[in-house]
C-alpha positions as CSV (number, residue, x, y, z in Angstrom):
1,M,0.0,0.0,0.0
2,L,1.3,3.4,-0.9
3,E,2.2,5.7,2.0
4,V,2.3,9.5,2.0
5,A,4.9,11.2,4.1
6,L,3.9,14.4,5.9
7,P,5.1,17.6,4.2
8,N,7.7,19.9,5.9
9,M,6.6,23.1,7.6
10,H,7.5,25.3,4.7
11,A,5.5,23.1,2.2
12,L,2.6,23.1,4.6
13,A,2.7,26.9,5.0
14,V,2.7,27.3,1.2
15,M,-0.2,24.9,0.8
16,V,-2.2,26.9,3.4
17,M,-1.3,30.0,1.4
18,V,-2.5,28.4,-1.8
19,V,-5.9,27.6,-0.2
20,I,-6.2,31.2,1.2
21,A,-5.3,32.7,-2.2
22,L,-7.8,30.5,-4.0
23,A,-10.5,31.5,-1.5
24,L,-9.6,35.2,-1.9
25,F,-9.7,34.9,-5.7
26,T,-13.4,34.0,-5.4
27,R,-14.2,37.2,-3.4
28,E,-15.6,39.8,-5.7
29,S,-15.2,42.5,-3.0
30,I,-11.4,42.1,-3.2
31,P,-9.8,42.9,-6.5
32,M,-7.9,39.9,-7.9
33,E,-4.8,42.1,-8.5
34,T,-4.8,43.0,-4.8
35,T,-5.0,39.3,-3.8
36,S,-2.2,38.6,-6.2
37,L,0.1,41.3,-4.8
38,V,-0.6,40.1,-1.2
39,V,0.4,36.6,-2.2
40,L,3.6,37.7,-3.9
41,V,4.6,40.0,-1.0
42,M,3.8,37.4,1.7
43,L,5.8,34.7,0.0
44,A,8.8,36.9,-0.3
45,I,8.6,38.2,3.3
46,G,7.8,34.7,4.6
47,F,10.9,33.1,3.0
48,Q,13.0,36.1,4.0
49,I,12.1,35.7,7.7
50,F,12.1,31.9,7.6
51,P,14.7,30.8,5.1
52,Y,14.3,27.4,3.4
53,E,17.3,25.3,2.5
54,S,17.2,22.1,0.4
55,D,20.2,20.1,-0.9
56,G,22.5,22.9,0.2
57,H,20.6,25.6,-1.7
58,V,18.7,28.4,0.0
59,L,15.5,29.5,-1.7
60,D,16.1,33.2,-2.5
61,P,13.0,35.3,-1.9
62,A,13.9,37.4,-5.0
63,D,13.1,34.3,-7.1
64,F,9.4,34.8,-6.5
65,F,9.6,38.0,-8.6
66,A,11.2,36.1,-11.6
67,G,7.6,35.8,-13.0
68,F,7.8,39.4,-14.2
69,G,10.5,38.2,-16.7
70,N,8.9,34.8,-17.4
71,R,8.7,34.0,-21.1
72,A,5.0,33.1,-20.8
73,L,4.1,36.5,-19.3
74,I,6.1,38.3,-22.0
75,A,4.2,36.3,-24.7
76,V,0.9,37.0,-23.1
77,S,1.6,40.7,-22.7
78,A,2.9,41.0,-26.3
79,L,-0.1,39.1,-27.7
80,M,-2.5,41.4,-25.8
81,I,-0.9,44.4,-27.5
82,V,-1.0,42.7,-30.9
83,G,-4.7,42.0,-30.4
84,Q,-5.3,45.6,-29.6
85,G,-3.7,46.5,-32.9
86,L,-6.4,44.5,-34.7
87,I,-9.1,46.5,-32.8
88,S,-7.5,49.9,-33.2
89,T,-7.1,49.5,-37.0
90,G,-10.5,47.9,-37.5
91,A,-8.7,44.9,-39.1
92,L,-11.5,42.5,-38.1
93,E,-14.3,44.8,-39.2
94,P,-14.7,43.0,-42.6
95,V,-15.4,39.8,-40.7
96,G,-18.1,41.7,-38.7
97,R,-19.7,43.2,-41.8
98,L,-19.8,39.8,-43.5
99,L,-21.5,38.2,-40.5
100,A,-23.9,41.1,-40.2
101,R,-25.0,40.6,-43.8
102,L,-25.4,36.8,-43.3
103,W,-27.6,37.3,-40.2
104,R,-30.1,39.2,-42.2
105,R,-30.5,36.3,-44.7
106,S,-30.4,33.2,-42.6
107,P,-30.1,33.5,-38.7
108,S,-29.6,29.8,-38.2
109,L,-26.8,29.4,-40.7
110,S,-25.3,32.7,-39.5
111,L,-25.2,31.4,-35.9
112,L,-23.2,28.4,-37.2
113,M,-20.9,30.6,-39.1
114,T,-20.4,32.9,-36.1
115,I,-19.6,30.0,-33.9
116,L,-17.1,28.5,-36.4
117,M,-15.4,31.8,-37.1
118,T,-15.2,32.8,-33.4
119,G,-13.6,29.4,-32.6
120,F,-11.1,29.6,-35.4
121,L,-10.0,33.2,-34.7
122,S,-9.7,32.5,-30.9
123,A,-7.2,29.8,-31.7
124,F,-4.7,32.5,-32.7
125,I,-5.9,35.7,-31.1
126,N,-6.8,36.3,-27.4
127,N,-10.6,35.7,-27.3
128,T,-11.4,38.9,-25.5
129,P,-11.0,41.1,-28.7
130,I,-12.9,38.4,-30.6
131,V,-15.9,38.6,-28.2
132,V,-15.6,42.4,-28.3
133,L,-15.9,42.3,-32.1
134,M,-18.9,39.8,-32.1
135,L,-21.0,41.3,-29.3
136,P,-22.1,44.5,-31.1
137,I,-22.9,42.5,-34.2
138,L,-25.2,40.0,-32.5
139,I,-26.9,42.6,-30.3
140,G,-27.3,44.9,-33.3
141,V,-29.0,42.2,-35.3
142,A,-31.3,41.3,-32.4
143,V,-32.3,45.0,-32.0
144,K,-33.0,45.4,-35.7
145,T,-35.0,42.2,-36.0
146,G,-36.8,42.6,-32.6
147,S,-35.5,39.2,-31.5
148,S,-33.7,38.1,-28.3
149,S,-29.9,38.0,-28.4
150,S,-29.7,35.5,-25.6
151,G,-29.8,32.5,-28.0
152,S,-26.6,33.6,-29.7
153,L,-24.3,35.5,-27.3
154,M,-23.6,32.6,-25.0
155,S,-22.9,30.2,-27.8
156,M,-20.5,32.7,-29.4
157,G,-18.7,33.3,-26.1
158,F,-18.3,29.6,-25.3
159,A,-17.1,28.9,-28.9
160,S,-14.3,31.4,-28.2
161,I,-13.2,29.4,-25.1
162,V,-13.3,26.1,-27.0
163,G,-11.3,27.5,-29.9
164,G,-8.8,29.0,-27.6
165,M,-7.8,25.5,-26.4
166,A,-6.5,24.5,-29.8
167,T,-3.0,26.1,-29.9
168,T,-0.3,27.1,-27.4
169,I,-1.2,30.8,-28.0
170,G,-4.9,30.5,-27.9
171,T,-5.1,31.6,-24.2
172,S,-2.8,32.8,-21.5
173,T,-3.6,29.6,-19.7
174,N,-2.1,27.5,-22.5
175,L,1.0,29.5,-22.6
176,L,1.5,29.2,-18.9
177,V,1.0,25.4,-18.8
178,V,3.4,24.9,-21.7
179,N,6.1,27.0,-20.3
180,V,5.9,25.7,-16.7
181,A,6.0,22.1,-18.0
182,A,9.0,23.0,-20.2
183,D,10.8,24.6,-17.2
184,M,10.3,21.3,-15.4
185,G,12.2,19.5,-18.1
186,M,9.3,18.3,-20.3
187,N,9.7,18.6,-24.1
188,R,8.0,21.9,-25.2
189,F,4.7,21.6,-27.1
190,S,4.7,23.2,-30.5
191,M,1.8,25.4,-31.6
192,F,-0.5,22.7,-33.0
193,D,0.6,19.6,-31.0
194,F,-2.8,19.3,-29.2
195,A,-5.0,20.8,-31.9
196,G,-6.3,17.3,-32.9
197,P,-8.1,16.5,-29.6
198,V,-9.6,20.0,-29.6
199,M,-10.9,19.7,-33.2
200,I,-12.5,16.4,-32.5
201,T,-14.1,17.7,-29.3
202,G,-14.9,21.1,-30.9
203,S,-16.9,19.5,-33.7
204,V,-19.3,18.1,-31.1
205,A,-19.3,21.3,-29.1
206,V,-20.2,23.3,-32.2
207,I,-23.3,21.1,-32.8
208,Y,-24.3,21.6,-29.1
209,L,-23.8,25.3,-29.2
210,W,-25.6,25.7,-32.5
211,L,-28.6,23.4,-32.2
212,I,-29.1,22.8,-28.4
213,A,-27.9,25.7,-26.4
214,P,-30.1,28.3,-28.0
215,R,-33.2,26.1,-27.3
216,I,-32.6,25.5,-23.7
217,L,-31.9,29.1,-22.9
218,P,-34.9,31.3,-21.9
219,K,-35.4,34.5,-23.8
220,R,-33.8,37.3,-21.9
221,L,-34.4,41.1,-22.2
222,P,-31.5,43.5,-22.5
223,P,-30.1,44.5,-19.2
224,I,-31.2,48.1,-19.5
225,N,-34.6,49.3,-20.6
226,R,-34.3,51.2,-23.9
227,G,-37.2,53.3,-22.9
228,V,-35.1,55.5,-20.6
229,S,-35.7,59.1,-21.6
230,R,-33.2,61.2,-23.5
231,V,-31.4,64.1,-21.8
232,Y,-31.8,67.5,-23.3
233,T,-29.9,70.7,-22.6
234,A,-31.9,73.9,-22.4
235,Q,-32.0,77.4,-20.8
236,I,-34.6,78.7,-18.3
237,K,-35.0,82.5,-18.7
238,L,-36.1,84.2,-15.5
239,S,-38.9,86.8,-15.8
240,T,-39.9,89.7,-13.5
241,N,-42.5,87.5,-11.8
242,S,-40.1,84.7,-11.1
243,P,-40.2,83.7,-7.4
244,V,-36.4,82.9,-7.4
245,V,-35.3,86.4,-8.5
246,G,-33.2,87.9,-5.7
247,Q,-32.5,84.6,-4.2
248,T,-29.1,82.8,-4.2
249,L,-28.6,79.9,-6.5
250,S,-28.5,77.5,-3.6
251,D,-31.8,78.7,-2.3
252,A,-33.4,78.4,-5.7
253,I,-32.1,74.8,-6.2
254,A,-33.4,73.9,-2.7
255,R,-36.8,75.3,-3.7
256,I,-36.9,73.2,-6.9
257,G,-35.1,70.0,-5.8
258,E,-31.6,68.9,-5.4
259,T,-31.7,66.9,-8.7
260,M,-31.3,70.1,-10.7
261,K,-27.7,70.6,-11.8
262,V,-26.9,74.1,-13.1
263,E,-24.2,74.2,-15.8
264,T,-23.9,77.9,-16.5
265,I,-25.7,81.2,-15.9
266,Q,-25.9,83.6,-18.8
267,R,-26.3,87.3,-17.8
268,G,-26.5,89.3,-20.9
269,K,-25.1,88.7,-24.4
270,G,-21.8,86.8,-24.1
271,V,-21.6,87.1,-20.3
272,F,-21.5,83.9,-18.4
273,I,-21.2,83.5,-14.6
274,N,-19.9,80.5,-12.7
275,P,-22.9,78.8,-11.0
276,L,-21.6,79.3,-7.4
277,P,-24.0,78.7,-4.6
278,D,-24.0,82.3,-3.4
279,V,-24.7,83.9,-6.8
280,K,-27.9,86.0,-6.6
281,L,-30.3,85.5,-9.5
282,R,-31.6,88.5,-11.5
283,V,-34.3,89.1,-14.0
284,G,-33.3,88.0,-17.5
285,D,-30.7,85.4,-16.3
286,R,-30.6,82.3,-18.4
287,I,-29.9,79.2,-16.4
288,T,-28.5,76.3,-18.5
289,T,-29.3,72.8,-17.2
290,S,-29.8,69.3,-18.7
291,N,-32.4,66.7,-17.9
292,T,-35.4,64.9,-19.4
293,Q,-38.2,66.9,-21.2
294,Q,-40.5,66.4,-18.3
295,K,-38.0,67.5,-15.7
296,L,-37.0,70.6,-17.7
297,R,-40.6,71.7,-18.0
298,E,-41.1,71.2,-14.3
299,Y,-38.0,73.3,-13.5
300,A,-39.2,76.1,-15.7
301,R,-42.6,76.1,-14.0
302,L,-41.2,76.1,-10.5
303,M,-38.8,78.9,-11.3
304,G,-41.4,81.0,-13.0
305,G,-39.3,81.1,-16.1
306,T,-39.5,80.4,-19.8
307,L,-37.8,77.4,-21.4
308,Y,-35.4,78.2,-24.3
309,A,-33.5,75.9,-26.7
310,D,-31.3,77.2,-29.5
311,D,-32.5,80.8,-28.7
312,H,-36.1,79.8,-29.4
313,V,-38.9,79.5,-26.9
314,V,-39.8,75.8,-26.5
315,D,-43.3,75.2,-27.8
316,E,-45.1,73.0,-30.2
317,S,-43.4,74.7,-33.2
318,H,-40.0,74.5,-31.6
319,P,-39.7,71.3,-29.5
320,L,-36.6,70.2,-27.6
321,S,-34.2,68.5,-29.9
322,T,-31.2,66.2,-29.6
323,Y,-30.2,66.2,-33.3
324,G,-27.0,64.3,-33.9
325,T,-27.0,62.4,-30.6
326,Q,-27.7,58.8,-29.9
327,I,-28.5,56.6,-26.9
328,A,-26.3,53.6,-26.7
329,E,-25.3,50.8,-24.3
330,V,-21.6,50.6,-23.4
331,A,-19.9,48.0,-21.3
332,I,-16.8,48.4,-19.2
333,T,-14.2,46.1,-20.6
334,P,-11.7,44.0,-18.6
335,A,-8.9,46.2,-19.8
336,S,-10.7,49.5,-19.1
337,R,-8.9,52.2,-17.0
338,L,-12.2,52.8,-15.3
339,N,-12.2,49.5,-13.4
340,G,-12.4,50.3,-9.7
341,V,-13.0,54.0,-10.4
342,R,-16.1,55.7,-8.8
343,I,-18.6,56.9,-11.3
344,G,-18.5,60.4,-9.8
345,A,-14.7,60.5,-10.5
346,A,-14.7,58.8,-13.9
347,G,-15.3,61.9,-15.9
348,L,-17.7,60.2,-18.2
349,L,-19.0,63.5,-19.7
350,S,-15.8,65.6,-19.5
351,R,-13.3,62.9,-20.6
352,F,-15.4,60.7,-22.8
353,G,-18.3,62.8,-23.9
354,L,-20.8,60.3,-22.4
355,R,-23.9,61.5,-20.5
356,L,-25.0,58.7,-18.1
357,L,-28.7,57.9,-18.2
358,A,-28.8,54.5,-16.4
359,F,-26.6,51.8,-14.9
360,N,-26.8,48.0,-14.6
361,R,-24.7,45.3,-13.0
362,F,-25.4,41.6,-13.3
363,E,-25.4,40.8,-9.6
364,G,-29.2,40.9,-9.5
365,M,-29.1,44.7,-9.1
366,E,-32.1,46.5,-10.5
367,E,-31.6,49.0,-13.2
368,R,-31.0,52.4,-11.8
369,E,-31.0,55.9,-13.2
370,S,-27.8,57.9,-12.9
371,P,-28.5,60.2,-9.9
372,G,-27.1,58.7,-6.7
373,L,-24.5,56.5,-8.4
374,D,-21.4,58.7,-7.8
375,D,-19.9,56.5,-5.1
376,T,-20.5,53.2,-7.1
377,R,-17.2,51.8,-8.3
378,L,-17.2,50.5,-11.9
379,R,-16.3,46.9,-12.7
380,S,-15.7,44.9,-15.8
381,G,-19.0,44.0,-17.4
382,D,-21.0,46.9,-16.0
383,V,-23.4,48.2,-18.6
384,L,-24.0,52.0,-18.9
385,L,-26.9,53.5,-20.9
386,V,-25.4,56.7,-22.3
387,Q,-26.2,59.5,-24.7
388,S,-23.5,61.0,-27.0
389,S,-22.9,62.2,-30.5
390,L,-22.5,59.7,-33.4
391,E,-19.0,60.9,-34.0
392,N,-18.0,60.4,-30.4
393,L,-19.4,56.9,-30.2
394,G,-17.6,56.0,-33.4
395,E,-14.3,57.1,-31.8
396,L,-15.0,55.3,-28.5
397,K,-15.5,52.1,-30.4
398,Q,-11.7,52.1,-31.0
399,S,-11.1,52.6,-27.2
400,S,-10.1,49.8,-24.9
401,D,-12.1,51.3,-22.1
402,F,-15.6,50.7,-23.5
403,L,-17.5,48.1,-25.6
404,I,-20.3,49.7,-27.7
405,L,-23.1,47.1,-27.4
406,D,-25.7,48.4,-29.8
407,G,-23.8,47.8,-33.0
408,S,-25.2,50.9,-34.7
409,I,-21.9,52.7,-35.2
410,N,-19.8,51.5,-38.1
411,L,-16.1,52.0,-38.1
412,P,-14.4,53.4,-41.2
413,R,-12.2,51.1,-43.2
414,A,-8.8,51.8,-41.6
415,R,-6.0,52.0,-44.2
416,K,-3.5,50.3,-41.8
417,A,-5.7,47.3,-41.2
418,P,-3.8,45.2,-43.7
419,I,-0.6,45.9,-41.8
420,A,-2.2,44.7,-38.5
421,L,-3.5,41.5,-40.2
422,A,0.0,40.9,-41.7
423,V,1.5,41.3,-38.3
424,I,-0.7,38.7,-36.6
425,F,0.0,36.2,-39.5
426,M,3.7,36.9,-39.1
427,V,3.6,36.3,-35.4
428,V,1.7,33.0,-35.7
429,A,3.8,31.7,-38.7
430,L,7.2,32.4,-37.1
431,A,6.1,30.6,-34.0
432,A,4.4,27.7,-35.8
433,L,7.4,27.1,-38.1
434,K,9.7,27.2,-35.1
435,V,11.7,30.1,-36.6
436,M,11.5,31.9,-33.2
437,P,9.7,31.4,-29.9
438,I,6.2,33.0,-29.6
439,E,7.4,35.5,-27.0
440,V,10.0,36.8,-29.5
441,S,7.7,36.8,-32.6
442,A,4.9,38.5,-30.6
443,T,7.3,41.2,-29.3
444,L,8.5,41.7,-32.9
445,G,4.9,42.1,-33.9
446,C,4.4,44.8,-31.2
447,L,7.5,46.7,-32.5
448,V,6.1,46.6,-36.1
449,L,2.7,47.9,-35.0
450,I,4.3,50.8,-33.1
451,L,6.8,51.7,-35.9
452,T,4.1,51.6,-38.6
453,G,1.6,53.7,-36.6
454,C,-1.0,51.0,-36.2
455,L,-0.7,51.6,-32.5
456,N,0.6,54.4,-30.4
457,W,2.2,53.9,-27.0
458,K,-0.9,54.9,-25.1
459,D,-3.0,52.3,-26.9
460,A,-0.3,49.7,-26.4
461,M,-0.2,50.3,-22.6
462,N,-3.9,50.4,-22.3
463,A,-4.0,46.9,-23.9
464,L,-2.1,45.5,-21.0
465,S,-4.1,44.2,-18.0
466,T,-2.6,44.7,-14.6
467,Q,-4.9,42.1,-13.3
468,V,-3.7,39.4,-15.7
469,I,-0.1,40.3,-15.2
470,L,-0.3,40.1,-11.4
471,I,-2.3,36.9,-11.4
472,I,0.3,35.2,-13.6
473,V,3.2,36.4,-11.6
474,S,1.7,35.4,-8.2
475,S,0.6,32.1,-9.7
476,L,4.1,31.4,-10.9
477,A,5.4,32.3,-7.5
478,L,3.0,29.9,-5.8
479,G,4.0,27.2,-8.2
480,L,7.7,27.8,-7.6
481,A,7.2,27.7,-3.8
482,L,5.2,24.4,-4.1
483,L,7.9,22.9,-6.3
484,R,10.9,23.9,-4.3
485,T,9.5,23.1,-0.9
486,G,8.2,19.7,-1.9
487,G,4.6,20.7,-1.7
488,A,3.9,19.7,-5.3
489,D,5.4,16.3,-4.7
490,Y,3.2,15.9,-1.6
491,L,0.0,16.8,-3.4
492,A,1.0,14.5,-6.3
493,N,1.6,11.6,-3.8
494,L,-1.7,12.4,-2.1
495,F,-3.6,12.3,-5.4
496,V,-2.0,9.0,-6.3
497,Y,-2.8,7.7,-2.8
498,I,-6.5,8.7,-3.1
499,T,-6.7,7.1,-6.6
500,F,-4.6,4.1,-5.7
501,G,-5.5,1.0,-7.7
502,A,-7.5,3.0,-10.2
503,P,-6.7,2.6,-13.9
504,P,-4.5,5.4,-15.4
505,A,-7.4,6.5,-17.5
506,V,-9.5,7.1,-14.4
507,V,-6.6,9.1,-12.8
508,L,-6.3,11.3,-15.9
509,M,-10.1,11.9,-16.0
510,S,-10.2,12.7,-12.3
511,L,-7.3,15.2,-12.7
512,M,-9.0,17.0,-15.6
513,L,-12.4,17.1,-13.8
514,M,-10.7,18.5,-10.7
515,M,-9.1,21.3,-12.8
516,G,-12.4,21.9,-14.5
517,V,-14.2,22.4,-11.2
518,L,-11.4,24.6,-9.8
519,T,-11.2,26.9,-12.9
520,N,-14.9,27.8,-12.6
521,V,-14.3,29.0,-9.0
522,V,-10.9,30.7,-9.1
523,S,-8.6,32.2,-11.7
524,N,-7.9,29.7,-14.5
525,N,-4.3,30.9,-14.7
526,A,-3.8,30.2,-11.0
527,A,-5.4,26.8,-11.3
528,A,-3.2,25.9,-14.4
529,V,0.2,27.0,-12.8
530,I,-0.5,25.2,-9.5
531,G,-1.9,22.1,-11.3
532,T,1.0,21.6,-13.8
533,P,3.7,20.5,-11.4
534,I,1.2,18.3,-9.6
535,A,0.3,16.6,-12.9
536,I,3.9,16.0,-13.7
537,G,4.5,14.5,-10.3
538,I,1.5,12.2,-10.7
539,A,2.7,11.0,-14.1
540,Q,6.2,10.3,-12.7
541,R,4.9,8.3,-9.8
542,L,2.8,6.2,-12.0
543,G,5.6,5.8,-14.5
544,L,3.4,7.2,-17.3
545,P,4.1,9.7,-20.1
546,L,4.0,13.3,-18.9
547,E,2.2,14.8,-21.9
548,P,-1.4,13.5,-21.3
549,F,-1.4,14.6,-17.7
550,V,-0.1,18.1,-18.5
551,L,-2.7,18.3,-21.2
552,A,-5.4,17.2,-18.7
553,V,-4.4,20.3,-16.7
554,L,-4.4,22.5,-19.7
555,F,-7.8,21.4,-21.0
556,G,-9.3,21.3,-17.5
557,A,-8.2,24.8,-16.7
558,N,-10.0,26.0,-19.9
559,L,-13.4,24.4,-19.1
560,S,-14.6,27.8,-17.9
561,F,-18.3,27.4,-18.9
562,S,-20.3,26.8,-15.7
563,T,-20.1,30.2,-14.0
564,P,-20.0,33.8,-15.2
565,M,-16.9,34.6,-13.1
566,A,-15.0,31.7,-14.5
567,Y,-13.7,33.8,-17.4
568,Q,-13.6,37.5,-18.1
569,T,-15.5,37.2,-21.4
570,N,-18.3,35.4,-19.5
571,V,-19.0,38.6,-17.5
572,L,-19.3,40.7,-20.6
573,I,-21.6,38.2,-22.2
574,M,-23.7,37.9,-19.1
575,N,-24.4,41.6,-18.9
576,A,-24.8,42.2,-22.6
577,G,-27.3,39.3,-23.0
578,G,-29.2,39.9,-19.7
579,Y,-28.3,36.3,-18.6
580,K,-28.8,35.0,-15.1
581,F,-26.3,32.9,-13.1
582,G,-28.5,29.8,-13.7
583,D,-28.3,30.3,-17.5
584,F,-24.6,29.6,-17.3
585,V,-25.2,26.5,-15.2
586,R,-27.9,25.3,-17.6
587,V,-25.8,25.6,-20.7
588,G,-22.3,25.4,-19.2
589,V,-22.5,22.3,-17.1
590,P,-23.6,20.0,-20.0
591,L,-20.9,21.6,-22.2
592,T,-18.3,21.0,-19.5
593,L,-19.3,17.3,-19.2
594,I,-19.2,16.9,-23.0
595,T,-15.8,18.4,-23.5
596,W,-14.4,16.6,-20.4
597,L,-15.5,13.2,-21.6
598,L,-14.4,13.7,-25.2
599,L,-11.0,15.3,-24.4
600,S,-10.3,12.6,-21.8
601,G,-11.3,9.9,-24.2
602,V,-9.1,11.2,-27.0
603,L,-6.1,11.5,-24.6
604,I,-6.6,8.0,-23.2
605,W,-6.9,6.6,-26.8
606,A,-3.9,8.6,-28.2
607,Y,-1.5,7.7,-25.4
608,G,-2.8,4.2,-24.8
609,L,-3.7,4.7,-21.1
């Protein structure tokens, strides 16, 4: 009977920290980057105060920061920038226009084409920009046809995750597993080494996402009611009979209601006064404010003034107008600079030209109009109903801060789009043909995009995600600590002990299922980095090939279908489609079981387990 020796105190402490870190990763109230930094600092301090020595070598606390120079992190960061180049130049817009035309002709066939194209593109490009491209198209079609978008958005999003499994560069998870395994002495996977199992599994997943998933999902309404009133800007001219003449501005606002926000006070031609609280109002003053038609008329009545717009009295012949503006839904992207920023400090109107009308968050929060939201901190996936000009919305579509969801703004055909496409093909080809490693080819791609003007440095820096970088570095640090202290060996021995006597096929299936459950609760990158050394340890103790067990971790860590927090694109899809948590369970759990069984079966057959 196999016996499991107890771990040393350092290994035990690291395993306790792993459990604490995984628990903190599930807490939405604590930013994941904060948890990552805490883990990184605590490891360094802990091993500085309590040194660990093995085989005459002391574990240097500075080694935990080596993740910042890890080749996988360099590749992930470079690929994020290359993906931003495709968005900024509109290089993928022809794909979007083609799909939009197809949807008008045959929705069923178009859904299949969307799933296939999304899966294919996600094998070579980070799936976040792919989802960002597809979301407005599918929502725009649903709005124009009066149908629900819930039957297509989730299928598209899950197709991007399945497609991302196919190559070493499909997701950051793949890159991490491949590099950690190579660092531990295993032969490095080339780009398409495990594309076969994914293509076999993907063919069944496509049928499920095309024919079954849309039918088991209930029709969902958009997260924000499109009936929210427009905001108009107008002036209220005070007459001699106005009850607020002679009062201070603060007293006048108190009389009317605190919801009134005064933008300027015009006193005579070309003379404008700052709306300070102690300014005394006079006859003829024109007070500029913005609100709905009903509110503006109410303000004018209470102030005893006349409502003006464009220097005309507002009446039946000259109604309020918002010519040139449009109401649109925008989502906060995972890479947005506004993540964690209070709405009151975000400068939506001054910095981005967006007037906030309503706000929605997927956590069961009811739709709320904008007043009273100043202290709410924005998060990835939050949906804002805004009003802005057509030109401004077109410019914002190129920003990494917002995702325009209504699909009504068309990007111009950028003249540098062919360069961006050529760069991504070059990056993939150089890595696939083994001319140079992916981290080198991707970095070269970044340089070409910068030198050719496809990207500026601001866009390149905005493409990087602090959250992703810190999660990867802290995960690598935890993996290093587990490996050096013997914690990974202990967990591998424990897993073999628990499955003692079971056929290798059952052990492999159990490992993949365990990773699949873990990745739906915590960060998939953390699960992958921690799981890889354990998988290698299991294979070594069983005397079996390393590859199938490493792939079990890689595939299992990508089974992010069952919960909305399992993957960053799931959050965007949930809000955009108005899905509930249970919708992900209803569609995601069967898809997880299908992919788990098929991927396990192919690995067992391919490696003769």
